[in-house]
C-alpha positions in Angstrom: -23.4 -16.6 -45.4 -21.7 -13.2 -45.4 -22.2 -10.8 -42.2 -21.8 -7.3 -42.7 -18.5 -5.5 -40.8 -20.7 -4.6 -37.9 -21.7 -7.9 -36.8 -18.2 -9.2 -36.8 -16.8 -6.2 -34.7 -20.3 -6.9 -32.2 -19.5 -10.5 -32.3 -15.8 -10.1 -31.4 -16.5 -7.3 -28.3 -18.7 -10.2 -27.1 -16.1 -12.7 -27.1 -13.7 -9.8 -25.4 -15.8 -8.9 -23.1 -16.6 -13.1 -22.2 -12.9 -13.4 -22.0 -12.6 -10.5 -19.8 -15.1 -11.5 -17.6 -13.5 -15.3 -17.2 -9.9 -14.2 -16.9 -11.0 -12.2 -13.7 -12.9 -14.7 -12.3 -11.2 -17.9 -12.9 -7.5 -16.6 -13.9 -6.0 -16.9 -17.4 -4.3 -20.1 -16.7 -7.5 -21.6 -15.8 -9.6 -20.4 -18.7 -10.0 -22.1 -22.1 -11.1 -20.6 -25.2 -14.1 -23.4 -25.0 -14.9 -21.5 -21.8 -14.9 -18.3 -23.1 -16.9 -19.0 -26.5 -19.5 -20.8 -24.2 -19.7 -17.4 -22.2 -20.4 -15.6 -25.5 -22.9 -17.9 -26.7 -20.7 -19.2 -29.7 -19.1 -22.4 -31.0 -15.7 -23.2 -30.5 -14.7 -23.0 -34.4 -16.0 -19.6 -34.7 -12.8 -18.3 -32.2 -10.6 -18.4 -35.4 -12.4 -16.1 -37.4 -11.7 -13.4 -34.5 -7.9 -14.3 -33.3 -5.3 -16.4 -34.3 -4.8 -17.8 -30.7 -5.3 -17.5 -26.8 -2.5 -15.4 -26.5 -3.9 -12.8 -28.7 -7.2 -12.9 -27.4 -5.5 -12.4 -23.7 -3.8 -9.5 -25.2 -6.7 -7.7 -26.4 -9.0 -8.6 -23.8 -6.9 -7.1 -21.5 -6.5 -3.9 -23.4 -10.2 -3.5 -23.9 -10.8 -4.2 -19.7 -8.0 -1.1 -19.2 -10.0 1.3 -21.7 -13.6 0.0 -20.0 -12.2 2.1 -17.0 -11.9 5.3 -19.1 -15.7 6.4 -17.9 -14.6 5.5 -14.4 -11.5 7.6 -14.4 -13.3 10.4 -15.8 -15.8 10.8 -13.0 -12.9 10.3 -10.3 -11.0 13.4 -12.5 -14.2 15.5 -12.0 -13.8 15.8 -8.2 -13.0 19.3 -7.0 -9.7 18.4 -4.8 -7.4 15.4 -4.5 -8.4 14.6 -0.9 -11.9 13.7 -2.9 -10.4 12.1 -6.1 -8.1 9.8 -3.2 -11.3 8.8 -1.4 -13.6 8.2 -4.1 -10.7 5.6 -5.5 -10.0 4.0 -1.9 -13.4 3.8 -0.9 -15.0 2.0 -4.2 -11.9 -0.2 -5.0 -11.7 -1.6 -1.0 -15.4 -2.1 -0.5 -17.0 -5.5 0.0 -18.8 -5.5 -3.1 -15.8 -5.1 -5.2 -14.4 -8.1 -3.1 -17.3 -10.1 -4.0 -17.5 -9.4 -7.5 -14.1 -10.4 -9.1 -15.7 -10.9 -12.8 -16.5 -6.9 -13.1 -13.7 -5.5 -10.7 -10.3 -4.6 -11.2 -8.1 -6.5 -13.9 -4.8 -6.0 -12.0 -5.5 -7.7 -9.0 -7.3 -10.6 -10.3 -4.7 -11.4 -13.4 -1.5 -9.8 -12.4 0.1 -12.9 -10.8 -0.6 -15.0 -13.9 1.1 -12.0 -16.4 4.1 -12.8 -14.5 4.6 -16.2 -15.6 3.4 -15.5 -19.2 5.7 -14.2 -22.4 5.1 -12.8 -25.7 2.3 -10.8 -27.0 0.1 -11.7 -24.1 2.6 -10.3 -21.3 3.7 -7.3 -23.5 -0.1 -6.3 -24.7 -0.8 -6.6 -20.6 2.1 -4.5 -19.9 1.5 -1.9 -22.4 -2.2 -1.6 -21.1 -1.0 -1.7 -17.5 1.1 1.4 -18.3 -1.2 3.5 -20.1 -3.9 2.5 -17.2 -1.3 3.9 -14.5 -0.9 7.2 -16.8 -4.6 7.4 -16.7 -5.2 7.2 -12.9 -2.4 9.8 -12.2 -4.2 12.1 -14.8 -7.4 11.7 -13.3 -6.4 11.7 -9.3 -3.8 14.6 -9.6 -2.4 13.9 -6.0 0.6 16.3 -6.9 1.4 19.2 -9.0 4.8 17.6 -9.9 4.7 15.2 -12.6 6.9 12.7 -11.7 5.8 12.8 -7.8 2.6 12.5 -8.7 3.0 9.3 -10.6 5.1 7.8 -7.5 2.2 8.5 -5.3 -0.6 7.3 -7.7 1.3 3.9 -8.2 2.2 3.7 -4.2 -1.9 4.3 -3.7 -2.5 1.7 -6.5 0.0 -1.1 -5.3 -1.9 -0.5 -1.5 -5.3 -1.2 -2.8 -4.1 -4.3 -4.7 -2.6 -5.6 -1.7 -5.7 -4.9 0.6 -8.2 -6.4 -1.7 -5.7 -9.3 -2.4 -5.7 -10.0 1.0 -9.5 -9.5 1.8 -10.1 -12.0 -1.0 -7.9 -14.6 0.7 -9.8 -14.8 3.8 -12.6 -17.2 4.2 -14.1 -15.7 7.2 -16.3 -12.7 5.9 -16.3 -10.7 9.1 -12.2 -10.9 9.2 -12.3 -9.8 5.6 -14.8 -6.9 6.1 -12.7 -5.9 9.1 -9.4 -5.7 7.0 -10.9 -3.8 4.2 -12.3 -1.2 7.1 -8.5 -1.3 8.4 -7.0 -0.6 4.8 -8.9 2.1 4.1 -9.0 4.0 7.0 -5.0 3.8 6.8 -5.3 4.7 3.4 -7.2 7.8 4.1 -5.0 8.9 6.6 -2.2 8.7 4.4 -3.6 10.0 1.3 -6.4 12.2 2.4 -5.3 13.2 5.7 -8.2 11.9 7.8 -8.8 10.4 11.1 -5.0 9.2 12.4 -5.3 7.1 15.2 -8.7 6.3 15.0 -9.6 2.5 15.8 -12.6 0.7 14.9 -14.1 -1.3 17.6 -17.1 -3.5 17.6 -18.7 -4.6 20.4 -20.3 -7.8 21.0 -23.5 -5.9 21.6 -23.7 -4.0 18.6 -24.0 -4.8 15.2 -20.4 -4.5 12.7 -22.0 -1.7 10.7 -23.5 0.6 14.0 -19.9 0.2 15.9 -18.1 1.4 12.9 -20.5 4.2 12.2 -20.4 5.1 15.8 -16.4 4.8 16.5 -14.9 5.9 13.5 -17.7 8.1 11.7 -16.6 5.9 8.3 -19.6 5.3 5.8 -21.5 2.3 6.1 -20.7 -0.6 3.9 -24.3 0.0 2.4 -22.9 3.3 1.4 -20.0 2.1 -0.5 -20.4 3.1 -4.5 -21.5 -0.1 -6.6 -18.9 -2.2 -7.6 -19.3 -1.5 -11.4 -17.6 1.9 -10.5 -14.5 -0.4 -10.4 -14.7 -1.9 -13.4 -11.1 -2.6 -15.0 -9.3 -0.5 -12.0 
């Protein structure tokens, strides 16, 4: 049976979406073609009608994931000031919902280590997508008037966000992990938004963690954090 071109394109997109989610959740090395096709609701044999091999799939899935971030970048870009734009990114990225939902979150933090071990088309495809992503992020945040300085600041911010989220995910104690996210948000707000220098977050034993944070720092409660979907592909 011959399918129309639109059907083949839709099927290909299903495979790319399934691969992108699986790579974020399990890592590139641990995700096989069988797993991707199962998630897409397709058979293994159908894979080769769309891709030559897993290497091509990795490159295209990463490119698609970076493209998926564009609507979120447009939302950030629409904010009026550099401070507001930076805070939107910081609060969204270093939120507990983003930490807990790898499959719909940042591609960089999920597969960056895998990419450093790959060679060939997969590595070069990811590198191109990542460089374009930094360009887009720099254009959205507009932290400095000078283009080179702006890119440097955005790269510095992104590096801190990725490291903070990576550490928070590595901690199996949710209280300690939450505390790390709060501390990183505070530090990055001070650095990029000029907020609350020297403020400490203290949680008394008789108070809930959330109420103490609000009283001592004025920071929004975790329930006020944007949805993790806002962070797709950041």
